[in-house]
PADREN-377820 format. One line per 10 residues: number of its first residue (from 1); their letters; for each residue x, z, y of N, C-alpha, C. Coordinates in steps of 0.02 Angstrom, whole numbers, plus 50000, padded with zeros to 5 digits. Layout:
BEGIN
NUM = a = X,Z,Y,X,Z,Y,X,Z,Y ~ ...
This chain:
BEGIN
1 = mkievasmnd = 47841,50326,47794,47810,50354,47833,47729,50338,47802 ~ 47670,50367,47820,47614,50363,47766,47570,50345,47831 ~ 47539,50293,47835,47491,50274,47876,47411,50277,47852 ~ 47393,50316,47889,47317,50345,47859,47249,50337,47920 ~ 47190,50335,47899,47118,50312,47946,47134,50404,47970 ~ 47123,50401,48049,47123,50459,48069,47050,50478,48082 ~ 47047,50527,48088,46978,50583,48098,46971,50614,48176 ~ 46903,50624,48174,46892,50664,48257,46935,50717,48245 ~ 46967,50776,48184,47000,50821,48198,47060,50807,48223 ~ 47079,50745,48227,47150,50717,48258,47145,50698,48322
11 = lksikhlfas = 47094,50685,48348,47065,50684,48415,47144,50721,48483 ~ 47131,50770,48466,47187,50796,48513,47244,50779,48503 ~ 47286,50764,48461,47365,50745,48428,47364,50659,48464 ~ 47293,50631,48464,47295,50566,48482,47305,50536,48535 ~ 47258,50588,48580,47259,50599,48652,47324,50610,48681 ~ 47354,50654,48645,47412,50671,48681,47458,50603,48668 ~ 47465,50574,48610,47516,50522,48581,47494,50463,48647 ~ 47427,50456,48676,47420,50391,48726,47435,50426,48794 ~ 47427,50493,48790,47459,50523,48881,47509,50519,48881 ~ 47574,50521,48838,47638,50528,48826,47658,50457,48823
21 = vtnhlrkngv = 47611,50404,48781,47648,50327,48783,47628,50292,48861 ~ 47560,50316,48902,47567,50297,48964,47608,50329,49009 ~ 47628,50377,49018,47664,50427,49053,47731,50368,49063 ~ 47755,50367,48996,47810,50343,48973,47819,50271,49007 ~ 47769,50235,48996,47760,50159,49009,47757,50149,49105 ~ 47713,50206,49103,47721,50196,49193,47793,50224,49229 ~ 47813,50261,49193,47880,50290,49220,47931,50233,49224 ~ 47920,50189,49161,47979,50134,49172,47930,50060,49201 ~ 47909,50072,49250,47863,50009,49284,47821,49970,49255 ~ 47789,49986,49187,47751,49975,49162,47663,49985,49160
31 = yqwdifypnr = 47632,49945,49199,47565,49981,49219,47512,49946,49185 ~ 47493,49951,49106,47468,49914,49075,47380,49977,49059 ~ 47422,50053,49044,47365,50092,49063,47375,50146,49100 ~ 47314,50180,49099,47321,50213,49160,47269,50293,49132 ~ 47259,50322,49174,47219,50382,49151,47127,50382,49144 ~ 47124,50290,49177,47057,50268,49136,47050,50248,49078 ~ 47127,50218,49058,47111,50179,49004,47188,50209,48955 ~ 47190,50212,48889,47138,50235,48838,47115,50292,48854 ~ 47050,50308,48869,47020,50369,48888,46996,50408,48813 ~ 46975,50476,48810,46937,50506,48780,46891,50470,48732
41 = wviakdlkgg = 46848,50428,48771,46772,50380,48747,46802,50337,48711 ~ 46846,50321,48733,46884,50239,48684,46902,50281,48634 ~ 46961,50334,48615,46985,50349,48572,46933,50367,48513 ~ 46896,50417,48556,46824,50441,48497,46784,50386,48466 ~ 46767,50348,48504,46720,50282,48462,46785,50262,48402 ~ 46836,50245,48428,46895,50209,48356,46891,50263,48316 ~ 46892,50326,48332,46909,50369,48273,46842,50382,48234 ~ 46763,50365,48260,46694,50371,48231,46689,50328,48191 ~ 46721,50263,48224,46715,50173,48175,46754,50175,48117 ~ 46803,50226,48119,46852,50239,48069,46906,50169,48090
51 = hlhaifndgi = 46926,50139,48134,46963,50105,48158,47016,50113,48172 ~ 47050,50189,48190,47114,50214,48231,47143,50230,48158 ~ 47225,50218,48136,47245,50204,48094,47315,50226,48122 ~ 47341,50312,48082,47402,50339,48137,47439,50359,48071 ~ 47517,50355,48119,47555,50409,48063,47580,50487,48101 ~ 47565,50527,48057,47582,50580,48073,47637,50617,48046 ~ 47663,50684,48085,47715,50724,48063,47705,50785,48073 ~ 47680,50829,48028,47664,50904,48045,47626,50894,48099 ~ 47559,50870,48085,47499,50863,48131,47508,50826,48202 ~ 47579,50817,48211,47590,50786,48272,47588,50684,48255
61 = clgavvmndv = 47544,50658,48301,47530,50588,48292,47592,50561,48323 ~ 47623,50520,48283,47694,50478,48304,47676,50412,48325 ~ 47615,50392,48297,47618,50308,48313,47544,50299,48293 ~ 47500,50251,48336,47447,50232,48307,47418,50141,48316 ~ 47370,50119,48286,47344,50046,48288,47262,50066,48273 ~ 47244,50017,48319,47173,50013,48302,47155,49932,48303 ~ 47122,49924,48231,47109,49856,48206,47020,49861,48184 ~ 47011,49818,48217,46945,49787,48196,46915,49741,48219 ~ 46843,49702,48219,46829,49630,48257,46800,49629,48315 ~ 46805,49681,48364,46775,49678,48427,46824,49643,48469
71 = qsskykgitw = 46821,49578,48494,46862,49548,48531,46807,49565,48593 ~ 46869,49557,48654,46858,49560,48720,46813,49494,48746 ~ 46756,49512,48790,46728,49440,48810,46784,49399,48843 ~ 46832,49394,48863,46886,49364,48899,46920,49313,48858 ~ 46928,49334,48771,46945,49275,48743,46924,49227,48711 ~ 46836,49215,48747,46800,49162,48732,46849,49112,48772 ~ 46877,49123,48822,46928,49053,48862,46991,49044,48829 ~ 46997,49069,48801,47051,49052,48753,47047,49015,48672 ~ 47086,48939,48683,47082,48914,48632,47132,48943,48560 ~ 47083,48973,48527,47126,48992,48460,47139,48942,48408
81 = sdskgrpavi = 47183,48975,48372,47217,48906,48319,47128,48937,48260 ~ 47116,48992,48249,47077,49004,48197,46996,49012,48234 ~ 46986,48953,48259,46926,48945,48281,46850,48956,48241 ~ 46872,48940,48163,46820,48924,48115,46822,48997,48067 ~ 46874,49039,48076,46870,49086,48012,46853,49147,48060 ~ 46891,49210,48039,46846,49274,48022,46921,49316,48069 ~ 46906,49319,48137,46975,49345,48142,46970,49426,48172 ~ 47017,49468,48143,47029,49546,48152,47067,49535,48224 ~ 47062,49606,48256,47081,49615,48319,47136,49689,48328 ~ 47184,49683,48350,47232,49736,48357,47223,49775,48427
91 = hrlavhpdsq = 47212,49827,48424,47185,49867,48510,47255,49921,48485 ~ 47270,49932,48556,47307,50003,48560,47366,50035,48524 ~ 47397,49961,48512,47464,49986,48472,47517,50049,48506 ~ 47529,50090,48482,47565,50139,48532,47612,50185,48480 ~ 47671,50205,48503,47720,50252,48465,47734,50284,48526 ~ 47738,50371,48506,47774,50403,48545,47825,50392,48577 ~ 47847,50404,48622,47890,50389,48667,47972,50415,48620 ~ 47973,50484,48608,48018,50501,48558,48027,50484,48485 ~ 47985,50439,48467,47985,50393,48410,48016,50329,48416 ~ 47993,50306,48459,48027,50237,48471,48099,50208,48466
101 = gkgigkqllf = 48092,50148,48424,48164,50129,48416,48179,50140,48338 ~ 48137,50160,48300,48147,50172,48239,48106,50139,48172 ~ 48065,50087,48213,48035,50037,48172,47949,50055,48146 ~ 47934,50118,48202,47872,50129,48183,47807,50069,48206 ~ 47827,50070,48253,47783,50015,48280,47779,49928,48249 ~ 47835,49921,48213,47835,49845,48163,47795,49866,48108 ~ 47810,49948,48093,47750,49970,48026,47701,49947,48033 ~ 47665,49983,48097,47603,49990,48118,47561,49919,48128 ~ 47607,49878,48145,47592,49791,48139,47587,49781,48091 ~ 47648,49782,48022,47613,49736,47980,47570,49786,47952
111 = yaeelaksee = 47566,49833,47929,47502,49861,47909,47417,49838,47920 ~ 47430,49821,48000,47389,49792,48004,47359,49721,47990 ~ 47416,49698,47983,47433,49628,47948,47378,49634,47875 ~ 47410,49682,47848,47404,49703,47783,47318,49709,47768 ~ 47296,49756,47818,47223,49778,47833,47183,49744,47828 ~ 47189,49677,47874,47171,49611,47901,47164,49583,47820 ~ 47225,49574,47803,47205,49520,47738,47155,49544,47680 ~ 47152,49615,47667,47135,49657,47618,47054,49644,47627 ~ 47030,49660,47699,46975,49639,47705,46961,49585,47725 ~ 47009,49525,47697,46973,49451,47704,46956,49416,47780
121 = ytsnrldayt = 47000,49439,47814,47008,49427,47887,47052,49356,47882 ~ 47041,49321,47909,47081,49256,47917,47132,49251,47966 ~ 47155,49289,48013,47193,49298,48070,47202,49356,48094 ~ 47248,49374,48116,47248,49445,48179,47253,49408,48255 ~ 47222,49429,48301,47205,49426,48375,47226,49494,48407 ~ 47275,49491,48449,47276,49551,48515,47308,49490,48584 ~ 47304,49565,48617,47328,49534,48692,47387,49603,48712 ~ 47435,49565,48734,47489,49615,48768,47504,49594,48838 ~ 47512,49656,48886,47529,49650,48948,47597,49616,48967 ~ 47604,49555,48999,47665,49544,49022,47717,49600,49049
131 = gnptaiemye = 47713,49639,49090,47736,49677,49103,47764,49742,49053 ~ 47761,49704,48984,47770,49750,48925,47824,49705,48888 ~ 47905,49676,48927,47921,49627,48881,47940,49664,48801 ~ 47947,49736,48788,47930,49776,48723,47896,49731,48662 ~ 47845,49757,48696,47779,49734,48658,47791,49659,48643 ~ 47795,49614,48684,47794,49555,48681,47831,49525,48627 ~ 47911,49555,48657,47962,49530,48596,47936,49535,48518 ~ 47904,49606,48523,47890,49634,48445,47832,49575,48402 ~ 47806,49583,48460,47753,49511,48428,47770,49448,48418 ~ 47818,49416,48451,47843,49357,48454,47893,49343,48383
141 = ralyssagqi = 47942,49419,48359,47959,49421,48312,47942,49426,48246 ~ 47856,49447,48250,47835,49446,48179,47778,49383,48204 ~ 47811,49331,48234,47793,49285,48209,47721,49277,48250 ~ 47694,49299,48279,47646,49287,48318,47628,49231,48379 ~ 47605,49181,48381,47598,49125,48426,47574,49163,48483 ~ 47589,49137,48544,47538,49128,48597,47483,49084,48610 ~ 47434,49108,48641,47371,49078,48636,47338,49062,48710 ~ 47375,49081,48750,47333,49089,48808,47355,49151,48852 ~ 47325,49172,48905,47337,49221,48951,47263,49235,48996 ~ 47241,49312,48984,47172,49320,49011,47206,49391,49065
151 = hyafrklpyl = 47163,49405,49118,47160,49436,49171,47128,49504,49156 ~ 47135,49569,49170,47088,49625,49163,47087,49655,49228 ~ 47034,49681,49254,47029,49702,49313,47069,49773,49327 ~ 47084,49772,49389,47144,49829,49401,47227,49814,49375 ~ 47233,49777,49342,47313,49755,49320,47338,49693,49360 ~ 47384,49708,49386,47418,49656,49408,47464,49607,49390 ~ 47479,49601,49316,47517,49532,49307,47454,49534,49241 ~ 47445,49480,49209,47410,49442,49157,47426,49467,49078 ~ 47378,49467,49039,47408,49496,48969,47412,49417,48941 ~ 47450,49417,48887,47456,49365,48835,47427,49371,48789
161 = cfekmf = 47390,49315,48766,47344,49334,48688,47392,49308,48633 ~ 47381,49352,48595,47421,49321,48529,47381,49307,48475 ~ 47401,49278,48409,47384,49253,48355,47424,49249,48293 ~ 47399,49265,48240,47433,49253,48182,47388,49239,48133 ~ 47399,49184,48100,47342,49159,48050,47368,49176,47972 ~ 47340,49200,47933,47337,49242,47849,47353,49149,47815
Protein backbone atom coordinates (compact mmCIF):
# COMPACT_ATOMS: atom_id res chain seq x y z
CA UNK A 1 0.00 0.00 0.00
CA UNK A 2 1.21 3.46 -0.91
CA UNK A 3 1.63 6.21 1.66
CA UNK A 4 0.94 9.70 0.36
CA UNK A 5 0.73 13.26 1.61
CA UNK A 6 -2.93 13.84 2.42
CA UNK A 7 -4.80 16.98 1.39
CA UNK A 8 -7.77 18.99 2.65
CA UNK A 9 -9.91 16.88 0.30
CA UNK A 10 -9.15 13.96 2.63
CA UNK A 11 -10.29 15.76 5.81
CA UNK A 12 -13.57 13.83 6.19
CA UNK A 13 -11.92 10.43 5.80
CA UNK A 14 -9.09 11.32 8.17
CA UNK A 15 -11.47 12.71 10.80
CA UNK A 16 -13.33 9.40 10.57
CA UNK A 17 -10.06 7.51 11.06
CA UNK A 18 -9.20 9.42 14.24
CA UNK A 19 -12.76 9.15 15.60
CA UNK A 20 -12.75 5.37 14.98
CA UNK A 21 -9.34 4.95 16.61
CA UNK A 22 -10.33 7.10 19.60
CA UNK A 23 -13.54 5.08 20.13
CA UNK A 24 -11.64 1.81 19.81
CA UNK A 25 -8.97 2.90 22.29
CA UNK A 26 -11.54 4.06 24.83
CA UNK A 27 -13.54 0.81 24.51
CA UNK A 28 -10.30 -0.95 25.40
CA UNK A 29 -9.55 1.25 28.40
CA UNK A 30 -6.93 3.43 26.69
CA UNK A 31 -7.69 7.10 27.36
CA UNK A 32 -4.95 8.84 25.40
CA UNK A 33 -7.37 10.65 23.05
CA UNK A 34 -10.89 12.05 23.43
CA UNK A 35 -13.42 14.28 21.63
CA UNK A 36 -11.12 17.27 22.14
CA UNK A 37 -7.95 15.74 20.71
CA UNK A 38 -7.18 15.12 17.97
CA UNK A 39 -9.85 17.49 16.67
CA UNK A 40 -10.67 18.82 13.22
CA UNK A 41 -8.57 21.98 13.74
CA UNK A 42 -5.48 19.96 14.62
CA UNK A 43 -6.05 17.66 11.66
CA UNK A 44 -6.72 20.57 9.28
CA UNK A 45 -3.49 22.26 10.40
CA UNK A 46 -1.58 19.02 9.72
CA UNK A 47 -3.15 18.81 6.26
CA UNK A 48 -2.55 22.47 5.39
CA UNK A 49 1.10 22.14 6.44
CA UNK A 50 1.59 19.03 4.29
CA UNK A 51 2.66 17.05 7.37
CA UNK A 52 -0.05 14.35 7.41
CA UNK A 53 0.79 11.21 5.45
CA UNK A 54 -1.81 8.50 4.96
CA UNK A 55 -2.70 5.17 3.44
CA UNK A 56 -6.01 5.05 1.58
CA UNK A 57 -8.07 2.23 0.11
CA UNK A 58 -10.95 3.34 -2.15
CA UNK A 59 -10.97 6.78 -0.51
CA UNK A 60 -11.04 5.38 3.03
CA UNK A 61 -8.12 6.30 5.27
CA UNK A 62 -6.65 3.12 6.78
CA UNK A 63 -3.84 4.82 8.66
CA UNK A 64 -2.01 8.10 9.11
CA UNK A 65 1.07 9.64 10.64
CA UNK A 66 2.13 13.25 11.09
CA UNK A 67 5.79 14.19 10.88
CA UNK A 68 7.31 17.64 11.29
CA UNK A 69 9.77 19.43 13.57
CA UNK A 70 7.22 20.77 16.08
CA UNK A 71 8.06 19.65 19.61
CA UNK A 72 5.89 19.90 22.70
CA UNK A 73 7.21 22.44 25.18
CA UNK A 74 7.25 19.50 27.62
CA UNK A 75 10.12 17.99 25.62
CA UNK A 76 12.44 20.64 27.06
CA UNK A 77 12.60 18.67 30.32
CA UNK A 78 13.82 15.52 28.58
CA UNK A 79 17.50 14.60 28.22
CA UNK A 80 17.64 13.63 24.56
CA UNK A 81 20.60 11.79 23.05
CA UNK A 82 20.34 13.98 19.95
CA UNK A 83 21.00 17.23 21.79
CA UNK A 84 22.84 19.00 18.97
CA UNK A 85 21.17 17.62 15.89
CA UNK A 86 17.99 18.36 13.98
CA UNK A 87 15.20 16.10 15.29
CA UNK A 88 11.95 15.33 13.53
CA UNK A 89 8.84 14.61 15.58
CA UNK A 90 6.23 11.93 14.93
CA UNK A 91 2.67 12.77 15.97
CA UNK A 92 -0.69 11.01 15.83
CA UNK A 93 0.28 7.68 14.28
CA UNK A 94 -3.04 5.86 13.94
CA UNK A 95 -4.40 2.77 12.20
CA UNK A 96 -8.11 2.14 11.72
CA UNK A 97 -9.30 -0.65 14.05
CA UNK A 98 -10.45 -2.75 11.07
CA UNK A 99 -6.93 -2.58 9.62
CA UNK A 100 -4.90 -3.20 12.77
CA UNK A 101 -2.62 -6.22 12.98
CA UNK A 102 -1.67 -6.02 9.30
CA UNK A 103 1.63 -4.16 9.65
CA UNK A 104 0.25 -0.75 8.67
CA UNK A 105 1.47 0.93 11.87
CA UNK A 106 4.97 -0.41 11.30
CA UNK A 107 4.83 0.67 7.66
CA UNK A 108 3.83 4.21 8.69
CA UNK A 109 6.58 4.34 11.32
CA UNK A 110 9.29 3.19 8.89
CA UNK A 111 7.96 5.63 6.29
CA UNK A 112 8.32 8.49 8.82
CA UNK A 113 11.89 7.37 9.52
CA UNK A 114 12.82 7.31 5.84
CA UNK A 115 11.14 10.66 5.27
CA UNK A 116 13.08 12.19 8.17
CA UNK A 117 16.35 10.81 6.84
CA UNK A 118 15.61 12.11 3.34
CA UNK A 119 14.98 15.57 4.78
CA UNK A 120 18.29 15.41 6.68
CA UNK A 121 16.89 15.13 10.20
CA UNK A 122 19.26 13.45 12.64
CA UNK A 123 16.69 11.62 14.75
CA UNK A 124 12.99 10.99 15.32
CA UNK A 125 11.22 11.83 18.56
CA UNK A 126 7.75 10.95 19.76
CA UNK A 127 5.72 10.33 22.88
CA UNK A 128 3.42 7.39 23.60
CA UNK A 129 0.75 7.01 26.28
CA UNK A 130 1.85 4.52 28.93
CA UNK A 131 -1.70 3.17 29.00
CA UNK A 132 -1.23 1.97 25.40
CA UNK A 133 1.16 -0.98 25.66
CA UNK A 134 0.62 -1.96 22.01
CA UNK A 135 2.05 1.36 20.81
CA UNK A 136 4.93 1.24 23.28
CA UNK A 137 5.84 -2.29 22.16
CA UNK A 138 5.82 -1.21 18.50
CA UNK A 139 8.27 1.62 19.19
CA UNK A 140 10.51 -0.60 21.29
CA UNK A 141 10.55 -3.30 18.57
CA UNK A 142 11.51 -0.58 16.07
CA UNK A 143 14.52 0.22 18.30
CA UNK A 144 13.32 3.51 19.72
CA UNK A 145 14.97 4.33 23.05
CA UNK A 146 13.08 5.67 26.03
CA UNK A 147 14.27 9.15 27.00
CA UNK A 148 11.93 9.99 29.88
CA UNK A 149 8.32 10.76 30.76
CA UNK A 150 6.03 13.74 30.38
CA UNK A 151 2.49 14.46 31.56
CA UNK A 152 -0.30 16.11 29.59
CA UNK A 153 -3.28 17.81 31.21
CA UNK A 154 -6.44 15.73 31.53
CA UNK A 155 -4.53 12.46 31.06
CA UNK A 156 -4.34 10.10 34.00
CA UNK A 157 -1.14 8.36 32.96
CA UNK A 158 2.19 9.76 31.73
CA UNK A 159 3.60 9.53 28.23
CA UNK A 160 6.95 7.94 27.46
CA UNK A 161 9.24 9.94 25.23
CA UNK A 162 11.10 7.91 22.62
CA UNK A 163 13.98 8.72 20.31
CA UNK A 164 15.73 7.01 17.44
CA UNK A 165 19.03 8.31 16.12
CA UNK A 166 19.93 8.05 12.44
